[in-house]
N, CA, C and O of each residue as an XYZ file, in Angstrom:
420
protein
N       0.843     -1.184      0.000
C       0.000      0.000      0.000
C       0.884      1.241      0.000
O       1.665      1.456      0.927
N       0.758      2.043     -1.026
C       1.590      3.234     -1.144
C       0.891      4.506     -0.697
O       1.543      5.528     -0.484
N      -0.438      4.456     -0.552
C      -1.161      5.639     -0.100
C      -1.822      5.306      1.232
O      -2.661      4.410      1.316
N      -1.432      6.039      2.269
C      -1.965      5.839      3.612
C      -2.628      7.133      4.036
O      -1.970      8.169      4.122
N      -3.936      7.083      4.305
C      -4.699      8.267      4.713
C      -4.490      9.435      3.755
O      -4.317     10.574      4.188
N      -4.506      9.150      2.446
C      -4.383     10.191      1.435
C      -2.975     10.729      1.241
O      -2.783     11.686      0.491
N      -1.981     10.132      1.905
C      -0.597     10.599      1.792
C       0.247      9.473      1.197
O       0.114      8.315      1.591
N       1.108      9.818      0.253
C       1.986      8.847     -0.389
C       2.964      8.298      0.637
O       3.642      9.064      1.322
N       3.041      6.977      0.748
C       3.968      6.307      1.655
C       4.935      5.488      0.813
O       4.578      4.431      0.295
N       6.142      5.974      0.681
C       7.136      5.318     -0.163
C       7.911      4.232      0.567
O       8.721      3.542     -0.053
N       7.687      4.059      1.866
C       8.512      3.119      2.630
C       8.465      1.676      2.108
O       9.513      1.031      2.099
N       7.312      1.123      1.671
C       7.353     -0.245      1.134
C       8.221     -0.342     -0.123
O       8.978     -1.298     -0.290
N       8.107      0.638     -0.987
C       8.906      0.653     -2.213
C      10.388      0.824     -1.886
O      11.237      0.150     -2.469
N      10.698      1.726     -0.954
C      12.091      1.944     -0.574
C      12.688      0.708      0.084
O      13.854      0.389     -0.148
N      11.911      0.013      0.897
C      12.395     -1.217      1.529
C      12.755     -2.260      0.480
O      13.802     -2.902      0.564
N      11.884     -2.423     -0.504
C      12.161     -3.385     -1.575
C      13.378     -2.959     -2.387
O      14.203     -3.796     -2.752
N      13.495     -1.676     -2.667
C      14.652     -1.167     -3.403
C      15.946     -1.446     -2.636
O      16.943     -1.860     -3.228
N      15.928     -1.218     -1.319
C      17.107     -1.504     -0.497
C      17.449     -2.995     -0.526
O      18.619     -3.358     -0.652
N      16.445     -3.853     -0.413
C      16.688     -5.303     -0.460
C      17.314     -5.719     -1.783
O      18.267     -6.498     -1.807
N      16.777     -5.199     -2.886
C      17.307     -5.556     -4.205
C      18.703     -4.980     -4.419
O      19.564     -5.642     -4.998
N      18.932     -3.755     -3.956
C      20.270     -3.151     -4.079
C      21.279     -3.964     -3.289
O      22.387     -4.211     -3.764
N      20.905     -4.382     -2.087
C      21.800     -5.187     -1.259
C      22.094     -6.518     -1.938
O      23.228     -6.996     -1.910
N      21.077     -7.113     -2.545
C      21.265     -8.379     -3.257
C      22.213     -8.207     -4.440
O      23.045     -9.076     -4.699
N      22.090     -7.081     -5.165
C      22.890     -6.856     -6.374
C      24.314     -6.400     -6.083
O      25.261     -6.898     -6.692
N      24.472     -5.459     -5.158
C      25.807     -4.873     -4.953
C      26.240     -4.834     -3.493
O      27.271     -4.244     -3.172
N      25.468     -5.454     -2.606
C      25.834     -5.445     -1.194
C      27.031     -6.339     -0.922
O      27.509     -7.050     -1.806
N      27.497     -6.293      0.289
C      28.627     -7.122      0.688
C      29.606     -6.319      1.518
O      29.443     -5.115      1.712
N      30.639     -7.016      2.009
C      31.617     -6.375      2.889
C      32.377     -5.237      2.214
O      32.812     -4.305      2.889
N      32.541     -5.296      0.912
C      33.292     -4.258      0.214
C      32.394     -3.192     -0.427
O      32.874     -2.361     -1.197
N      31.095     -3.214     -0.111
C      30.169     -2.196     -0.622
C      30.279     -0.931      0.222
O      30.621     -0.989      1.403
N      29.986      0.204     -0.390
C      30.008      1.488      0.320
C      28.701      2.222      0.070
O      28.067      2.060     -0.973
N      28.307      3.035      1.049
C      27.132      3.880      0.910
C      27.624      5.291      0.619
O      28.357      5.875      1.417
N      27.224      5.832     -0.512
C      27.661      7.159     -0.945
C      26.517      8.137     -0.723
O      25.410      7.936     -1.223
N      26.795      9.205      0.037
C      25.821     10.267      0.272
C      26.297     11.470     -0.524
O      27.432     11.917     -0.360
N      25.435     11.993     -1.384
C      25.849     13.080     -2.268
C      24.724     14.095     -2.415
O      23.550     13.776     -2.232
N      25.103     15.313     -2.747
C      24.096     16.338     -3.017
C      24.259     16.822     -4.450
O      25.361     16.856     -4.998
N      23.141     17.190     -5.032
C      23.128     17.719     -6.387
C      22.286     18.983     -6.394
O      21.123     18.969     -5.990
N      22.874     20.068     -6.852
C      22.149     21.339     -6.930
C      21.627     21.536     -8.345
O      22.336     21.302     -9.324
N      20.375     21.971     -8.432
C      19.772     22.276     -9.723
C      19.457     23.765     -9.747
O      18.513     24.202     -9.088
N      20.229     24.551    -10.492
C      19.971     25.996    -10.550
C      18.543     26.275    -11.006
O      18.032     25.623    -11.916
N      17.910     27.245    -10.369
C      16.531     27.616    -10.680
C      16.403     29.125    -10.675
O      17.133     29.824     -9.971
N      15.475     29.614    -11.462
C      15.103     31.023    -11.406
C      13.783     31.101    -10.671
O      12.986     30.164    -10.723
N      13.545     32.196     -9.993
C      12.302     32.335     -9.249
C      12.423     31.716     -7.873
O      13.483     31.222     -7.488
N      11.308     31.749     -7.129
C      11.322     31.250     -5.759
C      10.135     30.360     -5.442
O       9.927     30.014     -4.279
N       9.352     29.981     -6.437
C       8.122     29.229     -6.169
C       8.294     27.724     -6.205
O       7.495     27.008     -5.602
N       9.307     27.220     -6.891
C       9.539     25.778     -6.867
C       9.935     25.388     -5.458
O      10.723     26.083     -4.817
N       9.395     24.280     -4.968
C       9.641     23.850     -3.595
C      11.136     23.688     -3.335
O      11.842     23.023     -4.093
N      11.604     24.304     -2.260
C      12.995     24.174     -1.834
C      13.965     25.142     -2.475
O      15.142     25.160     -2.113
N      13.503     25.954     -3.424
C      14.414     26.890     -4.083
C      14.819     27.982     -3.104
O      13.976     28.606     -2.459
N      16.127     28.198     -3.007
C      16.673     29.247     -2.142
C      18.109     29.498     -2.567
O      18.696     28.713     -3.311
N      18.660     30.589     -2.091
C      20.077     30.857     -2.317
C      20.863     29.871     -1.459
O      20.858     29.970     -0.231
N      21.543     28.915     -2.109
C      22.283     27.863     -1.428
C      23.591     27.630     -2.174
O      23.733     28.003     -3.339
N      24.539     27.010     -1.486
C      25.798     26.688     -2.161
C      25.544     25.567     -3.164
O      25.003     24.521     -2.807
N      25.925     25.782     -4.387
C      25.794     24.789     -5.456
C      27.186     24.323     -5.843
O      27.909     25.039     -6.535
N      27.570     23.134     -5.403
C      28.931     22.653     -5.667
C      29.224     22.557     -7.157
O      30.360     22.781     -7.576
N      28.222     22.227     -7.963
C      28.438     22.128     -9.405
C      28.771     23.479    -10.034
O      29.428     23.539    -11.073
N      28.311     24.570     -9.396
C      28.600     25.921     -9.892
C      29.783     26.543     -9.157
O      30.379     27.508     -9.635
N      30.124     25.983     -7.981
C      31.223     26.521     -7.186
C      30.894     27.835     -6.506
O      31.791     28.610     -6.174
N      29.602     28.092     -6.297
C      29.185     29.339     -5.662
C      27.769     29.207     -5.107
O      27.082     28.217     -5.360
N      27.350     30.203     -4.359
C      25.975     30.267     -3.877
C      25.091     30.758     -5.015
O      25.406     31.742     -5.684
N      23.986     30.059     -5.222
C      23.081     30.419     -6.316
C      21.667     29.999     -5.934
O      21.479     29.199     -5.017
N      20.683     30.533     -6.629
C      19.299     30.143     -6.442
C      19.139     28.735     -7.025
O      19.293     28.541     -8.231
N      18.832     27.757     -6.172
C      18.742     26.386     -6.663
C      17.920     25.509     -5.729
O      17.605     25.888     -4.601
N      17.585     24.333     -6.231
C      17.029     23.255     -5.428
C      18.186     22.290     -5.181
O      19.080     22.156     -6.018
N      18.165     21.619     -4.031
C      19.222     20.658     -3.724
C      18.607     19.300     -3.438
O      17.686     19.180     -2.630
N      19.121     18.286     -4.104
C      18.706     16.905     -3.889
C      19.813     16.175     -3.152
O      20.992     16.384     -3.435
N      19.443     15.325     -2.211
C      20.402     14.496     -1.488
C      20.126     13.053     -1.884
O      18.991     12.584     -1.796
N      21.174     12.348     -2.321
C      20.997     10.963     -2.758
C      21.839     10.012     -1.921
O      22.899     10.368     -1.407
N      21.330      8.790     -1.802
C      22.059      7.687     -1.179
C      22.245      6.623     -2.255
O      21.283      6.191     -2.890
N      23.487      6.209     -2.448
C      23.792      5.212     -3.462
C      24.622      4.110     -2.832
O      25.609      4.387     -2.151
N      24.234      2.871     -3.050
C      25.014      1.721     -2.605
C      25.889      1.317     -3.777
O      25.401      1.143     -4.894
N      27.173      1.170     -3.527
C      28.092      0.860     -4.620
C      29.105     -0.201     -4.197
O      29.523     -0.281     -3.042
N      29.473     -1.005     -5.179
C      30.560     -1.977     -4.995
C      31.298     -2.044     -6.315
O      30.700     -2.283     -7.364
N      32.597     -1.830     -6.255
C      33.366     -1.776     -7.496
C      32.883     -0.601     -8.320
O      32.820      0.534     -7.847
N      32.545     -0.895     -9.556
C      32.063      0.167    -10.446
C      30.557      0.106    -10.655
O      30.041      0.672    -11.619
N      29.843     -0.580     -9.755
C      28.402     -0.733     -9.909
C      27.677      0.069     -8.825
O      27.647     -0.343     -7.666
N      27.085      1.224     -9.202
C      26.300      2.004     -8.241
C      24.806      1.730     -8.412
O      24.320      1.567     -9.531
N      24.082      1.681     -7.285
C      22.623      1.551     -7.324
C      22.056      2.608     -6.382
O      22.262      2.541     -5.170
N      21.336      3.590     -6.946
C      20.734      4.628     -6.116
C      19.591      4.017     -5.313
O      18.729      3.334     -5.864
N      19.593      4.270     -4.004
C      18.564      3.680     -3.153
C      17.625      4.712     -2.541
O      16.560      4.346     -2.043
N      17.989      5.991     -2.563
C      17.096      7.018     -2.022
C      17.456      8.378     -2.606
O      18.613      8.654     -2.924
N      16.446      9.210     -2.737
C      16.626     10.568     -3.239
C      15.610     11.458     -2.535
O      14.415     11.166     -2.529
N      16.095     12.544     -1.942
C      15.212     13.454     -1.216
C      15.528     14.898     -1.598
O      16.676     15.258     -1.860
N      14.481     15.706     -1.620
C      14.633     17.134     -1.823
C      14.996     17.764     -0.479
O      14.284     17.581      0.509
N      16.083     18.491     -0.444
C      16.497     19.192      0.771
C      15.690     20.484      0.872
O      15.601     21.242     -0.093
N      15.101     20.733      2.046
C      14.376     21.978      2.277
C      15.185     22.850      3.235
O      15.354     22.501      4.403
N      15.684     23.986      2.740
C      16.460     24.887      3.599
C      15.564     25.564      4.634
O      14.338     25.523      4.531
N      16.182     26.178      5.618
C      15.445     26.824      6.708
C      14.484     27.899      6.201
O      13.445     28.134      6.817
N      14.817     28.550      5.094
C      13.904     29.550      4.547
C      12.567     28.923      4.144
O      11.573     29.632      3.990
N      12.539     27.605      3.973
C      11.299     26.877      3.710
C      10.736     26.268      4.976
O       9.562     26.461      5.289
N      11.568     25.526      5.716
C      11.063     24.818      6.901
C      10.615     25.776      7.993
O       9.765     25.425      8.811
N      11.171     26.978      8.019
C      10.801     27.959      9.030
C       9.636     28.848      8.647
O       9.306     29.781      9.378
N       9.003     28.576      7.508
C       7.919     29.415      7.014
C       6.700     28.532      6.710
O       6.531     28.062      5.585
N       5.861     28.316      7.717
C       4.713     27.415      7.587
C       3.761     27.860      6.481
O       3.246     27.021      5.742
N       3.520     29.152      6.353
C       2.593     29.610      5.308
C       3.156     29.313      3.914
O       2.399     28.995      2.998
N       4.463     29.414      3.752
C       5.084     29.087      2.470
C       4.930     27.597      2.169
O       4.630     27.218      1.036
N       5.134     26.751      3.183
C       4.964     25.309      3.011
C       3.523     24.984      2.628
O       3.281     24.186      1.722
N       2.574     25.598      3.316
C       1.163     25.341      3.035
C       0.789     25.808      1.635
O       0.067     25.111      0.922
N       1.276     26.987      1.233
C       0.975     27.538     -0.087
C       1.489     26.594     -1.190
O       0.856     26.453     -2.236
N       2.639     25.953     -0.945
C       3.224     25.040     -1.916
C       2.730     23.600     -1.734
O       3.147     22.696     -2.457
N       1.833     23.401     -0.751
C       1.268     22.091     -0.431
C       2.326     21.071     -0.015
O       2.244     19.893     -0.365
N       3.312     21.539      0.733
C       4.331     20.655      1.287
C       3.825     20.204      2.665
O       3.502     21.046      3.503
N       3.753     18.898      2.909
C       3.292     18.424      4.226
C       4.191     18.969      5.331
O       5.416     18.939      5.209
N       3.596     19.459      6.388
C       4.347     20.045      7.493
C       5.284     19.026      8.121
O       6.411     19.361      8.488
N       4.826     17.777      8.249
C       5.688     16.764      8.850
C       6.843     16.436      7.961
O       7.674     15.599      8.312
């Protein structure tokens, strides 16, 4: 069940993805890679857009930032999670979250 009380619940899908990733590339020599990716944006209405450091640009810029988790062994990477990072300018502004329909939790 992916929808619980009208809210998308990705945990069953993520659990299965983790199990399959572990089966494919897990083991003692596997590593978990945590990385961020900045996507430059114009405007301020896209969820999470704020002036943030964008490593790909080498400077602070208006962008969205994604945080990914990848399980890797050798040269085989399998992405297991991806989340949109919400800066304090978003998390500290309840009316902005509500206007963009971002769940408070």
